[in-house]
TIKE-697333 format. One record per residue: x, y, z of N, C-alpha, C, CB in turn; chain; residue number from 1. Coordinates in steps of 0.1 Angstrom, whole numbers, plus 5000, padded with zeros to 4 digits. Glycine has a CB too. Layout:
REM TIKE-697333
{{X, Y, Z}, {X, Y, Z}, {X, Y, Z}, {X, Y, Z}, A, NUM}
...
This chain:
REM TIKE-697333
{{5008, 4990, 5000}, {4998, 5003, 5000}, {5008, 5014, 5000}, {4987, 5004, 5014}, A, 1}
{{5006, 5019, 4991}, {5014, 5033, 4991}, {5010, 5044, 5000}, {5012, 5039, 4978}, A, 2}
{{5020, 5049, 5008}, {5015, 5060, 5017}, {5012, 5074, 5011}, {5024, 5062, 5028}, A, 3}
{{5005, 5080, 5019}, {5000, 5094, 5013}, {5010, 5101, 5019}, {4985, 5099, 5017}, A, 4}
{{5011, 5115, 5014}, {5021, 5126, 5017}, {5016, 5127, 5034}, {5019, 5141, 5005}, A, 5}
{{5006, 5127, 5038}, {5005, 5130, 5050}, {5010, 5118, 5059}, {4991, 5133, 5052}, A, 6}
{{5010, 5107, 5058}, {5013, 5097, 5063}, {5027, 5096, 5062}, {5006, 5087, 5057}, A, 7}
{{5035, 5098, 5051}, {5047, 5101, 5050}, {5057, 5110, 5061}, {5047, 5107, 5038}, A, 8}
{{5049, 5123, 5061}, {5049, 5136, 5068}, {5051, 5130, 5086}, {5032, 5147, 5064}, A, 9}
{{5040, 5124, 5087}, {5038, 5119, 5102}, {5049, 5107, 5104}, {5022, 5113, 5105}, A, 10}
{{5054, 5100, 5096}, {5061, 5090, 5101}, {5076, 5098, 5102}, {5060, 5075, 5091}, A, 11}
{{5079, 5108, 5094}, {5092, 5114, 5095}, {5092, 5122, 5108}, {5096, 5123, 5083}, A, 12}
{{5081, 5127, 5108}, {5080, 5138, 5122}, {5081, 5133, 5134}, {5068, 5144, 5125}, A, 13}
{{5075, 5121, 5136}, {5075, 5111, 5148}, {5090, 5109, 5155}, {5069, 5095, 5142}, A, 14}
{{5101, 5110, 5144}, {5114, 5107, 5149}, {5123, 5119, 5147}, {5120, 5095, 5142}, A, 15}
{{5117, 5129, 5146}, {5124, 5143, 5148}, {5125, 5151, 5160}, {5117, 5151, 5141}, A, 16}
{{5138, 5152, 5166}, {5137, 5159, 5175}, {5130, 5175, 5174}, {5151, 5158, 5179}, A, 17}
{{5126, 5180, 5185}, {5118, 5193, 5182}, {5127, 5205, 5179}, {5109, 5197, 5194}, A, 18}
{{5140, 5203, 5181}, {5148, 5214, 5176}, {5151, 5213, 5159}, {5163, 5213, 5183}, A, 19}
{{5146, 5204, 5152}, {5149, 5204, 5140}, {5136, 5209, 5134}, {5155, 5191, 5136}, A, 20}
{{5142, 5216, 5120}, {5130, 5223, 5113}, {5128, 5214, 5100}, {5134, 5240, 5109}, A, 21}
{{5117, 5209, 5097}, {5115, 5202, 5083}, {5111, 5211, 5074}, {5104, 5190, 5084}, A, 22}
{{5119, 5211, 5065}, {5116, 5220, 5052}, {5112, 5210, 5041}, {5129, 5229, 5046}, A, 23}
{{5100, 5212, 5036}, {5098, 5203, 5024}, {5101, 5209, 5011}, {5084, 5197, 5024}, A, 24}
{{5110, 5201, 5004}, {5116, 5208, 4992}, {5106, 5202, 4978}, {5135, 5204, 4991}, A, 25}
{{5100, 5214, 4972}, {5090, 5213, 4963}, {5094, 5214, 4950}, {5080, 5222, 4966}, A, 26}
{{5107, 5212, 4946}, {5111, 5215, 4931}, {5103, 5207, 4923}, {5126, 5213, 4928}, A, 27}
{{5095, 5211, 4913}, {5088, 5199, 4904}, {5078, 5194, 4911}, {5097, 5187, 4900}, A, 28}
{{5073, 5197, 4921}, {5064, 5192, 4929}, {5050, 5200, 4927}, {5069, 5192, 4944}, A, 29}
{{5038, 5195, 4923}, {5024, 5202, 4921}, {5019, 5210, 4933}, {5013, 5191, 4918}, A, 30}
{{5011, 5218, 4929}, {5006, 5229, 4938}, {4996, 5219, 4948}, {4997, 5242, 4929}, A, 31}
{{4991, 5210, 4943}, {4981, 5201, 4951}, {4988, 5192, 4959}, {4971, 5191, 4942}, A, 32}
{{4999, 5186, 4956}, {5008, 5180, 4966}, {5013, 5190, 4977}, {5022, 5174, 4959}, A, 33}
{{5016, 5201, 4975}, {5021, 5212, 4985}, {5008, 5214, 4995}, {5026, 5228, 4975}, A, 34}
{{4998, 5214, 4989}, {4986, 5220, 4995}, {4984, 5208, 5007}, {4972, 5222, 4983}, A, 35}
{{4987, 5193, 5001}, {4985, 5181, 5010}, {4995, 5182, 5020}, {4987, 5167, 5002}, A, 36}
{{5005, 5186, 5018}, {5020, 5189, 5029}, {5014, 5198, 5039}, {5035, 5198, 5020}, A, 37}
{{5006, 5209, 5035}, {5003, 5220, 5042}, {4994, 5215, 5055}, {4996, 5230, 5033}, A, 38}
{{4983, 5208, 5046}, {4973, 5203, 5055}, {4977, 5192, 5066}, {4963, 5197, 5047}, A, 39}
{{4988, 5185, 5063}, {4996, 5177, 5071}, {5005, 5183, 5082}, {5003, 5169, 5063}, A, 40}
{{5005, 5198, 5081}, {5012, 5207, 5091}, {5025, 5213, 5083}, {5017, 5198, 5104}, A, 41}
{{5030, 5209, 5076}, {5044, 5216, 5068}, {5039, 5232, 5068}, {5049, 5209, 5048}, A, 42}
{{5048, 5238, 5073}, {5048, 5252, 5070}, {5059, 5260, 5061}, {5049, 5258, 5083}, A, 43}
{{5070, 5251, 5063}, {5083, 5256, 5058}, {5084, 5248, 5042}, {5097, 5249, 5071}, A, 44}
{{5086, 5257, 5033}, {5085, 5250, 5020}, {5098, 5255, 5010}, {5071, 5254, 5015}, A, 45}
{{5106, 5248, 5006}, {5121, 5251, 4999}, {5118, 5249, 4983}, {5134, 5240, 5004}, A, 46}
{{5122, 5257, 4978}, {5122, 5260, 4964}, {5136, 5262, 4958}, {5113, 5271, 4962}, A, 47}
{{5142, 5256, 4947}, {5154, 5258, 4940}, {5153, 5269, 4929}, {5157, 5244, 4935}, A, 48}
{{5142, 5272, 4926}, {5144, 5283, 4916}, {5134, 5296, 4916}, {5144, 5277, 4903}, A, 49}
{{5138, 5307, 4916}, {5129, 5318, 4920}, {5115, 5317, 4910}, {5138, 5332, 4916}, A, 50}
{{5116, 5314, 4896}, {5108, 5315, 4886}, {5096, 5304, 4891}, {5116, 5312, 4872}, A, 51}
{{5100, 5293, 4893}, {5089, 5282, 4897}, {5083, 5285, 4911}, {5096, 5266, 4898}, A, 52}
{{5090, 5291, 4918}, {5087, 5295, 4931}, {5076, 5307, 4931}, {5100, 5299, 4938}, A, 53}
{{5078, 5315, 4921}, {5068, 5326, 4920}, {5057, 5321, 4915}, {5072, 5338, 4912}, A, 54}
{{5056, 5313, 4905}, {5042, 5308, 4902}, {5035, 5299, 4911}, {5043, 5303, 4891}, A, 55}
{{5040, 5293, 4920}, {5035, 5285, 4930}, {5030, 5293, 4940}, {5044, 5275, 4936}, A, 56}
{{5037, 5304, 4944}, {5032, 5314, 4957}, {5022, 5321, 4952}, {5042, 5326, 4963}, A, 57}
{{5018, 5325, 4940}, {5008, 5332, 4933}, {4992, 5320, 4935}, {5015, 5334, 4912}, A, 58}
{{4994, 5308, 4934}, {4986, 5300, 4936}, {4983, 5297, 4950}, {4989, 5290, 4929}, A, 59}
{{4992, 5300, 4959}, {4991, 5294, 4973}, {4989, 5307, 4982}, {5005, 5285, 4978}, A, 60}
{{4986, 5320, 4976}, {4982, 5330, 4983}, {4972, 5328, 4997}, {4976, 5339, 4972}, A, 61}
{{4964, 5318, 4994}, {4953, 5315, 5007}, {4959, 5310, 5017}, {4941, 5306, 5006}, A, 62}
{{4973, 5304, 5017}, {4980, 5298, 5030}, {4989, 5305, 5035}, {4987, 5286, 5030}, A, 63}
{{4985, 5315, 5043}, {4992, 5326, 5050}, {5003, 5322, 5057}, {4984, 5334, 5058}, A, 64}
{{5006, 5312, 5062}, {5014, 5306, 5074}, {5026, 5301, 5067}, {5007, 5292, 5083}, A, 65}
{{5027, 5302, 5055}, {5039, 5294, 5047}, {5050, 5302, 5046}, {5036, 5290, 5033}, A, 66}
{{5063, 5297, 5052}, {5078, 5303, 5051}, {5085, 5298, 5040}, {5087, 5301, 5064}, A, 67}
{{5089, 5307, 5031}, {5096, 5303, 5019}, {5109, 5302, 5020}, {5093, 5312, 5010}, A, 68}
{{5117, 5291, 5017}, {5132, 5293, 5016}, {5136, 5289, 5003}, {5139, 5284, 5027}, A, 69}
{{5149, 5295, 4998}, {5155, 5296, 4987}, {5167, 5283, 4990}, {5160, 5313, 4985}, A, 70}
{{5167, 5274, 4985}, {5177, 5263, 4986}, {5185, 5263, 4974}, {5171, 5248, 4989}, A, 71}
{{5182, 5266, 4962}, {5190, 5266, 4949}, {5199, 5278, 4948}, {5180, 5266, 4937}, A, 72}
{{5209, 5275, 4938}, {5217, 5285, 4933}, {5209, 5297, 4930}, {5225, 5280, 4921}, A, 73}
{{5216, 5308, 4936}, {5207, 5322, 4932}, {5215, 5330, 4923}, {5204, 5332, 4946}, A, 74}
{{5211, 5331, 4910}, {5219, 5340, 4901}, {5216, 5355, 4904}, {5217, 5337, 4886}, A, 75}
{{5228, 5361, 4903}, {5226, 5377, 4907}, {5215, 5382, 4902}, {5237, 5387, 4903}, A, 76}
{{5213, 5380, 4889}, {5200, 5389, 4883}, {5186, 5386, 4887}, {5200, 5386, 4868}, A, 77}
{{5184, 5375, 4897}, {5174, 5372, 4903}, {5176, 5374, 4917}, {5170, 5359, 4900}, A, 78}
{{5184, 5384, 4922}, {5186, 5387, 4935}, {5175, 5394, 4943}, {5197, 5395, 4937}, A, 79}
{{5168, 5406, 4936}, {5158, 5411, 4935}, {5144, 5402, 4943}, {5157, 5413, 4920}, A, 80}
{{5142, 5395, 4931}, {5130, 5388, 4933}, {5130, 5379, 4944}, {5126, 5381, 4922}, A, 81}
{{5143, 5372, 4946}, {5146, 5365, 4959}, {5143, 5369, 4969}, {5158, 5362, 4961}, A, 82}
{{5145, 5382, 4970}, {5145, 5388, 4983}, {5131, 5394, 4985}, {5155, 5398, 4985}, A, 83}
{{5122, 5395, 4977}, {5108, 5397, 4973}, {5099, 5387, 4980}, {5107, 5395, 4959}, A, 84}
{{5105, 5372, 4976}, {5096, 5362, 4976}, {5101, 5353, 4987}, {5094, 5355, 4962}, A, 85}
{{5111, 5354, 4994}, {5119, 5344, 5005}, {5120, 5350, 5018}, {5135, 5341, 5000}, A, 86}
{{5117, 5343, 5028}, {5121, 5348, 5041}, {5134, 5343, 5044}, {5112, 5345, 5053}, A, 87}
{{5139, 5332, 5039}, {5152, 5325, 5040}, {5158, 5323, 5026}, {5152, 5311, 5049}, A, 88}
{{5172, 5326, 5027}, {5180, 5322, 5014}, {5190, 5315, 5019}, {5185, 5333, 5004}, A, 89}
{{5192, 5300, 5018}, {5202, 5291, 5023}, {5211, 5290, 5013}, {5197, 5277, 5026}, A, 90}
{{5213, 5294, 5004}, {5224, 5295, 4993}, {5230, 5307, 4990}, {5220, 5291, 4980}, A, 91}
{{5234, 5314, 4998}, {5243, 5326, 4995}, {5257, 5320, 4995}, {5242, 5339, 5007}, A, 92}
{{5263, 5320, 4984}, {5276, 5313, 4983}, {5288, 5318, 4981}, {5276, 5304, 4975}, A, 93}
{{5288, 5334, 4980}, {5299, 5342, 4977}, {5296, 5354, 4982}, {5301, 5344, 4964}, A, 94}
{{5311, 5357, 4987}, {5310, 5372, 4993}, {5304, 5381, 4983}, {5325, 5378, 4998}, A, 95}
{{5306, 5381, 4970}, {5299, 5393, 4963}, {5283, 5392, 4963}, {5304, 5393, 4948}, A, 96}
{{5280, 5377, 4964}, {5265, 5377, 4964}, {5259, 5383, 4974}, {5259, 5363, 4963}, A, 97}
{{5266, 5380, 4987}, {5262, 5385, 5000}, {5261, 5399, 5000}, {5270, 5381, 5010}, A, 98}
{{5272, 5407, 4995}, {5271, 5419, 4995}, {5260, 5429, 4984}, {5284, 5421, 4994}, A, 99}
{{5258, 5421, 4974}, {5248, 5424, 4963}, {5234, 5423, 4972}, {5248, 5412, 4947}, A, 100}
{{5232, 5414, 4981}, {5217, 5410, 4986}, {5218, 5421, 4998}, {5216, 5391, 4993}, A, 101}
{{5230, 5425, 5003}, {5227, 5435, 5012}, {5225, 5448, 5008}, {5237, 5435, 5019}, A, 102}
{{5230, 5453, 4997}, {5226, 5466, 4992}, {5213, 5466, 4987}, {5234, 5470, 4982}, A, 103}
{{5208, 5454, 4981}, {5191, 5454, 4977}, {5185, 5453, 4989}, {5186, 5441, 4967}, A, 104}
{{5186, 5446, 4998}, {5177, 5445, 5011}, {5178, 5458, 5016}, {5182, 5435, 5021}, A, 105}
{{5186, 5468, 5016}, {5186, 5481, 5023}, {5175, 5489, 5014}, {5203, 5490, 5022}, A, 106}
{{5176, 5485, 5001}, {5166, 5493, 4991}, {5155, 5489, 4994}, {5169, 5491, 4976}, A, 107}
{{5152, 5478, 4997}, {5138, 5471, 4997}, {5131, 5470, 5013}, {5140, 5455, 4990}, A, 108}
{{5141, 5476, 5019}, {5137, 5476, 5036}, {5134, 5462, 5040}, {5121, 5485, 5040}, A, 109}
{{5140, 5453, 5035}, {5141, 5440, 5043}, {5153, 5434, 5049}, {5135, 5430, 5035}, A, 110}
{{5151, 5425, 5056}, {5162, 5418, 5064}, {5160, 5403, 5063}, {5160, 5423, 5081}, A, 111}
{{5166, 5396, 5052}, {5163, 5382, 5049}, {5169, 5373, 5059}, {5168, 5379, 5038}, A, 112}
{{5169, 5361, 5064}, {5175, 5351, 5070}, {5185, 5348, 5060}, {5167, 5341, 5075}, A, 113}
{{5197, 5344, 5062}, {5209, 5342, 5053}, {5216, 5328, 5059}, {5220, 5355, 5052}, A, 114}
{{5218, 5317, 5052}, {5228, 5305, 5053}, {5238, 5310, 5043}, {5221, 5290, 5049}, A, 115}
{{5251, 5307, 5051}, {5262, 5306, 5041}, {5263, 5293, 5034}, {5276, 5309, 5047}, A, 116}
{{5264, 5292, 5023}, {5268, 5277, 5016}, {5282, 5273, 5016}, {5264, 5277, 5001}, A, 117}
{{5283, 5263, 5022}, {5300, 5259, 5023}, {5301, 5246, 5015}, {5307, 5257, 5039}, A, 118}
{{5314, 5243, 5011}, {5319, 5232, 5005}, {5329, 5227, 5015}, {5324, 5234, 4992}, A, 119}
{{5324, 5217, 5021}, {5336, 5209, 5032}, {5345, 5202, 5023}, {5329, 5196, 5043}, A, 120}
{{5341, 5194, 5013}, {5348, 5187, 5003}, {5350, 5191, 4991}, {5343, 5176, 5001}, A, 121}
{{5361, 5191, 4980}, {5360, 5199, 4968}, {5348, 5190, 4962}, {5376, 5200, 4958}, A, 122}
{{5340, 5197, 4953}, {5329, 5192, 4945}, {5327, 5202, 4934}, {5317, 5191, 4953}, A, 123}
{{5331, 5198, 4920}, {5328, 5208, 4909}, {5316, 5208, 4909}, {5332, 5206, 4896}, A, 124}
{{5304, 5200, 4913}, {5291, 5203, 4908}, {5281, 5207, 4920}, {5287, 5191, 4901}, A, 125}
{{5288, 5215, 4929}, {5282, 5224, 4939}, {5287, 5238, 4940}, {5283, 5219, 4953}, A, 126}
{{5281, 5247, 4944}, {5286, 5262, 4947}, {5288, 5261, 4959}, {5277, 5274, 4945}, A, 127}
{{5295, 5272, 4966}, {5299, 5275, 4979}, {5311, 5279, 4982}, {5297, 5267, 4986}, A, 128}
{{5313, 5285, 4995}, {5325, 5288, 5000}, {5334, 5276, 5003}, {5323, 5296, 5011}, A, 129}
{{5346, 5274, 5002}, {5357, 5264, 5006}, {5358, 5272, 5022}, {5373, 5263, 4994}, A, 130}
{{5364, 5262, 5028}, {5365, 5267, 5043}, {5377, 5280, 5046}, {5370, 5254, 5053}, A, 131}
{{5385, 5279, 5040}, {5395, 5290, 5041}, {5391, 5303, 5036}, {5407, 5286, 5034}, A, 132}
{{5385, 5303, 5024}, {5379, 5316, 5019}, {5368, 5321, 5028}, {5374, 5314, 5003}, A, 133}
{{5362, 5312, 5032}, {5349, 5318, 5038}, {5354, 5325, 5051}, {5338, 5306, 5040}, A, 134}
{{5365, 5317, 5062}, {5371, 5324, 5071}, {5377, 5336, 5070}, {5378, 5318, 5074}, A, 135}
{{5382, 5337, 5055}, {5387, 5351, 5052}, {5379, 5362, 5049}, {5395, 5351, 5041}, A, 136}
{{5366, 5358, 5042}, {5354, 5367, 5043}, {5348, 5370, 5052}, {5345, 5366, 5037}, A, 137}
{{5351, 5366, 5063}, {5339, 5367, 5076}, {5343, 5380, 5079}, {5341, 5356, 5091}, A, 138}
{{5350, 5390, 5081}, {5352, 5404, 5085}, {5340, 5411, 5075}, {5368, 5410, 5082}, A, 139}
{{5345, 5409, 5063}, {5337, 5417, 5053}, {5320, 5412, 5053}, {5344, 5416, 5037}, A, 140}
{{5317, 5401, 5054}, {5303, 5397, 5055}, {5298, 5402, 5066}, {5301, 5383, 5056}, A, 141}
{{5307, 5406, 5081}, {5301, 5410, 5090}, {5295, 5425, 5089}, {5310, 5408, 5099}, A, 142}
{{5304, 5433, 5077}, {5296, 5445, 5073}, {5284, 5447, 5068}, {5301, 5450, 5066}, A, 143}
{{5278, 5435, 5064}, {5266, 5436, 5059}, {5253, 5438, 5068}, {5265, 5424, 5053}, A, 144}
{{5250, 5450, 5069}, {5241, 5454, 5080}, {5226, 5450, 5078}, {5243, 5470, 5080}, A, 145}
{{5221, 5446, 5064}, {5206, 5443, 5062}, {5206, 5429, 5060}, {5200, 5449, 5050}, A, 146}
{{5215, 5417, 5063}, {5212, 5406, 5063}, {5215, 5400, 5076}, {5217, 5400, 5052}, A, 147}
{{5204, 5388, 5078}, {5206, 5383, 5091}, {5211, 5371, 5087}, {5195, 5382, 5101}, A, 148}
{{5227, 5369, 5090}, {5237, 5357, 5086}, {5233, 5348, 5100}, {5258, 5363, 5084}, A, 149}
{{5225, 5339, 5097}, {5221, 5330, 5111}, {5227, 5313, 5108}, {5200, 5331, 5113}, A, 150}
{{5233, 5312, 5098}, {5236, 5298, 5095}, {5244, 5293, 5084}, {5225, 5293, 5093}, A, 151}
{{5248, 5279, 5083}, {5255, 5273, 5073}, {5249, 5265, 5065}, {5265, 5266, 5077}, A, 152}
{{5251, 5264, 5054}, {5245, 5252, 5044}, {5253, 5244, 5037}, {5237, 5257, 5033}, A, 153}
{{5251, 5231, 5036}, {5259, 5225, 5029}, {5252, 5211, 5024}, {5272, 5224, 5036}, A, 154}
{{5260, 5206, 5014}, {5255, 5195, 5003}, {5265, 5185, 5002}, {5252, 5201, 4989}, A, 155}
{{5265, 5173, 5008}, {5276, 5165, 5005}, {5279, 5162, 4989}, {5274, 5153, 5012}, A, 156}
{{5289, 5160, 4984}, {5293, 5153, 4971}, {5287, 5140, 4972}, {5308, 5152, 4968}, A, 157}
{{5282, 5138, 4959}, {5277, 5124, 4955}, {5288, 5112, 4956}, {5271, 5125, 4941}, A, 158}
{{5284, 5100, 4960}, {5294, 5091, 4960}, {5299, 5087, 4974}, {5306, 5098, 4952}, A, 159}
{{5295, 5095, 4985}, {5302, 5095, 4998}, {5296, 5082, 5004}, {5299, 5109, 5006}, A, 160}
{{5301, 5075, 5014}, {5295, 5064, 5022}, {5290, 5072, 5035}, {5306, 5051, 5024}, A, 161}
{{5284, 5064, 5044}, {5278, 5068, 5057}, {5288, 5076, 5063}, {5274, 5057, 5066}, A, 162}
{{5301, 5069, 5066}, {5312, 5076, 5075}, {5315, 5088, 5067}, {5326, 5066, 5078}, A, 163}
{{5320, 5088, 5057}, {5323, 5100, 5050}, {5313, 5110, 5052}, {5325, 5098, 5036}, A, 164}
{{5301, 5110, 5050}, {5289, 5119, 5052}, {5289, 5125, 5063}, {5276, 5113, 5051}, A, 165}
{{5286, 5113, 5075}, {5288, 5119, 5088}, {5298, 5127, 5092}, {5289, 5111, 5095}, A, 166}
{{5310, 5123, 5089}, {5322, 5133, 5088}, {5320, 5148, 5084}, {5332, 5128, 5078}, A, 167}
{{5318, 5147, 5072}, {5315, 5161, 5065}, {5307, 5168, 5074}, {5309, 5160, 5051}, A, 168}
{{5290, 5162, 5078}, {5283, 5172, 5087}, {5288, 5175, 5099}, {5271, 5169, 5089}, A, 169}
{{5298, 5166, 5107}, {5303, 5168, 5120}, {5314, 5181, 5116}, {5309, 5153, 5126}, A, 170}
{{5319, 5182, 5105}, {5333, 5193, 5103}, {5323, 5204, 5097}, {5347, 5188, 5089}, A, 171}
{{5310, 5206, 5092}, {5302, 5216, 5092}, {5300, 5221, 5106}, {5290, 5211, 5085}, A, 172}
{{5294, 5212, 5115}, {5292, 5217, 5129}, {5303, 5224, 5136}, {5288, 5207, 5137}, A, 173}
{{5315, 5216, 5134}, {5327, 5225, 5142}, {5330, 5237, 5134}, {5342, 5216, 5144}, A, 174}
{{5330, 5239, 5122}, {5332, 5250, 5113}, {5321, 5262, 5119}, {5329, 5246, 5097}, A, 175}
{{5308, 5259, 5120}, {5299, 5267, 5128}, {5304, 5273, 5141}, {5287, 5259, 5131}, A, 176}
{{5307, 5262, 5150}, {5315, 5267, 5162}, {5327, 5276, 5162}, {5319, 5257, 5169}, A, 177}
{{5334, 5272, 5152}, {5346, 5282, 5150}, {5341, 5296, 5149}, {5355, 5279, 5136}, A, 178}
{{5333, 5296, 5138}, {5328, 5308, 5135}, {5322, 5319, 5148}, {5318, 5305, 5125}, A, 179}
{{5311, 5311, 5154}, {5306, 5315, 5166}, {5317, 5321, 5174}, {5299, 5303, 5174}, A, 180}
{{5326, 5315, 5178}, {5338, 5320, 5189}, {5344, 5331, 5183}, {5350, 5308, 5193}, A, 181}
{{5343, 5336, 5172}, {5351, 5349, 5167}, {5342, 5361, 5172}, {5353, 5351, 5147}, A, 182}
{{5330, 5358, 5176}, {5321, 5369, 5181}, {5321, 5379, 5170}, {5325, 5375, 5194}, A, 183}
{{5316, 5377, 5161}, {5313, 5389, 5150}, {5299, 5394, 5155}, {5313, 5383, 5132}, A, 184}
{{5299, 5406, 5151}, {5284, 5412, 5159}, {5273, 5409, 5150}, {5283, 5430, 5161}, A, 185}
{{5275, 5408, 5137}, {5261, 5404, 5128}, {5264, 5392, 5122}, {5256, 5415, 5115}, A, 186}
{{5271, 5382, 5126}, {5270, 5371, 5120}, {5267, 5359, 5136}, {5285, 5369, 5111}, A, 187}
{{5258, 5352, 5132}, {5251, 5346, 5145}, {5249, 5333, 5139}, {5237, 5355, 5150}, A, 188}
{{5257, 5325, 5139}, {5256, 5311, 5133}, {5249, 5301, 5142}, {5271, 5304, 5128}, A, 189}
{{5235, 5299, 5143}, {5228, 5291, 5152}, {5219, 5282, 5145}, {5221, 5299, 5162}, A, 190}
{{5221, 5279, 5130}, {5213, 5270, 5121}, {5225, 5264, 5114}, {5202, 5276, 5111}, A, 191}
{{5218, 5250, 5111}, {5228, 5243, 5103}, {5220, 5236, 5093}, {5236, 5234, 5110}, A, 192}
{{5216, 5243, 5080}, {5208, 5236, 5071}, {5214, 5227, 5064}, {5202, 5243, 5063}, A, 193}
{{5213, 5214, 5070}, {5221, 5202, 5063}, {5213, 5190, 5065}, {5235, 5199, 5070}, A, 194}
{{5213, 5179, 5051}, {5205, 5169, 5055}, {5195, 5169, 5043}, {5199, 5171, 5070}, A, 195}
{{5195, 5157, 5038}, {5185, 5155, 5027}, {5179, 5141, 5028}, {5192, 5157, 5012}, A, 196}
{{5171, 5136, 5018}, {5160, 5123, 5020}, {5169, 5113, 5023}, {5150, 5119, 5006}, A, 197}
{{5181, 5112, 5018}, {5190, 5100, 5019}, {5199, 5102, 5033}, {5200, 5100, 5004}, A, 198}
{{5201, 5112, 5037}, {5212, 5114, 5046}, {5207, 5121, 5058}, {5223, 5121, 5039}, A, 199}
{{5196, 5125, 5061}, {5189, 5136, 5071}, {5192, 5130, 5086}, {5171, 5139, 5069}, A, 200}
{{5192, 5117, 5085}, {5196, 5112, 5101}, {5207, 5116, 5105}, {5196, 5096, 5104}, A, 201}
{{5219, 5111, 5093}, {5231, 5116, 5096}, {5233, 5130, 5103}, {5238, 5115, 5085}, A, 202}
{{5229, 5139, 5094}, {5228, 5152, 5096}, {5223, 5156, 5110}, {5221, 5157, 5087}, A, 203}
{{5213, 5151, 5115}, {5207, 5153, 5127}, {5217, 5149, 5141}, {5194, 5144, 5127}, A, 204}
{{5223, 5137, 5135}, {5232, 5134, 5146}, {5244, 5143, 5148}, {5238, 5121, 5146}, A, 205}
{{5247, 5150, 5136}, {5261, 5160, 5136}, {5252, 5175, 5139}, {5272, 5160, 5119}, A, 206}
{{5241, 5175, 5144}, {5235, 5189, 5148}, {5228, 5197, 5141}, {5243, 5197, 5150}, A, 207}
{{5222, 5190, 5127}, {5217, 5199, 5120}, {5204, 5204, 5126}, {5216, 5194, 5108}, A, 208}
{{5199, 5215, 5123}, {5187, 5223, 5126}, {5177, 5224, 5118}, {5190, 5235, 5129}, A, 209}
{{5182, 5221, 5104}, {5172, 5222, 5093}, {5172, 5212, 5085}, {5174, 5231, 5086}, A, 210}
{{5164, 5205, 5082}, {5166, 5191, 5070}, {5157, 5197, 5060}, {5159, 5173, 5074}, A, 211}
{{5164, 5193, 5048}, {5155, 5196, 5034}, {5151, 5182, 5028}, {5164, 5206, 5020}, A, 212}
{{5140, 5181, 5029}, {5132, 5168, 5021}, {5124, 5169, 5010}, {5122, 5160, 5030}, A, 213}
{{5126, 5161, 5000}, {5117, 5161, 4988}, {5112, 5151, 4985}, {5122, 5166, 4977}, A, 214}
{{5122, 5140, 4982}, {5118, 5130, 4976}, {5111, 5118, 4985}, {5130, 5126, 4970}, A, 215}
{{5117, 5120, 4999}, {5109, 5110, 5007}, {5097, 5116, 5013}, {5118, 5104, 5017}, A, 216}
{{5093, 5128, 5011}, {5081, 5131, 5012}, {5069, 5130, 5000}, {5083, 5144, 5017}, A, 217}
{{5076, 5135, 4989}, {5067, 5136, 4976}, {5069, 5125, 4964}, {5070, 5149, 4970}, A, 218}
{{5081, 5117, 4966}, {5082, 5106, 4960}, {5091, 5112, 4949}, {5068, 5099, 4955}, A, 219}
{{5095, 5102, 4939}, {5106, 5105, 4931}, {5099, 5117, 4920}, {5114, 5090, 4924}, A, 220}
{{5110, 5126, 4917}, {5107, 5136, 4904}, {5116, 5136, 4893}, {5107, 5150, 4908}, A, 221}
{{5112, 5141, 4883}, {5122, 5137, 4870}, {5133, 5147, 4874}, {5115, 5140, 4851}, A, 222}
{{5143, 5143, 4865}, {5155, 5152, 4865}, {5162, 5156, 4855}, {5164, 5147, 4872}, A, 223}
{{5168, 5169, 4853}, {5173, 5172, 4839}, {5187, 5172, 4840}, {5168, 5186, 4833}, A, 224}
{{5194, 5177, 4831}, {5208, 5179, 4831}, {5213, 5190, 4841}, {5212, 5183, 4816}, A, 225}
{{5204, 5200, 4839}, {5204, 5216, 4851}, {5206, 5211, 4862}, {5191, 5227, 4852}, A, 226}
{{5202, 5200, 4865}, {5199, 5195, 4882}, {5214, 5190, 4887}, {5187, 5179, 4883}, A, 227}
{{5224, 5191, 4877}, {5239, 5184, 4881}, {5244, 5196, 4890}, {5252, 5181, 4865}, A, 228}
{{5241, 5209, 4886}, {5248, 5220, 4891}, {5235, 5228, 4902}, {5254, 5230, 4877}, A, 229}
{{5226, 5222, 4905}, {5214, 5225, 4914}, {5214, 5220, 4928}, {5203, 5220, 4909}, A, 230}
{{5209, 5225, 4938}, {5210, 5223, 4950}, {5198, 5210, 4952}, {5208, 5237, 4959}, A, 231}
{{5199, 5199, 4953}, {5189, 5189, 4951}, {5185, 5183, 4964}, {5193, 5178, 4943}, A, 232}
{{5175, 5176, 4966}, {5171, 5173, 4977}, {5168, 5157, 4981}, {5160, 5181, 4979}, A, 233}
């Protein structure tokens, strides 16, 4: 018997610590399926692309409690729309992008919640800071007065085993602690956005506070070549 979306959500939530925020990733998921997830208690929805999110948001205006999370790569020319549409941007992957968002946020009179995307291991298919560059950029990031820099986001490379994945998540947690110890006035790393359908339990064990689940809630989705460079679920 095939489980419903509501049954899947109930099962996942029954094993989640209260400290972990469940983000339902809805790339290529129908509005009807999203409504089913909302009815089952989901209030956090993650989208990979600004345009797809815009279309769905227009159809879901009657659901006022949704918090929207951008988890896919953000092109600079979509920054304004991203700030207008999302309360959280998990995929801020460079100092240049952060500074652009900061300038635009001032113009738009908004203060978005930001996660800094990091690459703990080399991965040509993912965006993000490598650790030394992120540490070097922290003083400049701390000058961004209109961003709430609240977390780190990471995505493991494909092909890791469980021990390697666990280690990557633990290193992300250690990096967050290292940044926090520097006591920057505008960088408050209290969120760890890590863990997807196949590895979220490992991420939780390493201290994740936000997990991004798509397939395990909504089932398999079609993939395209563009997905290779996208932040998947």
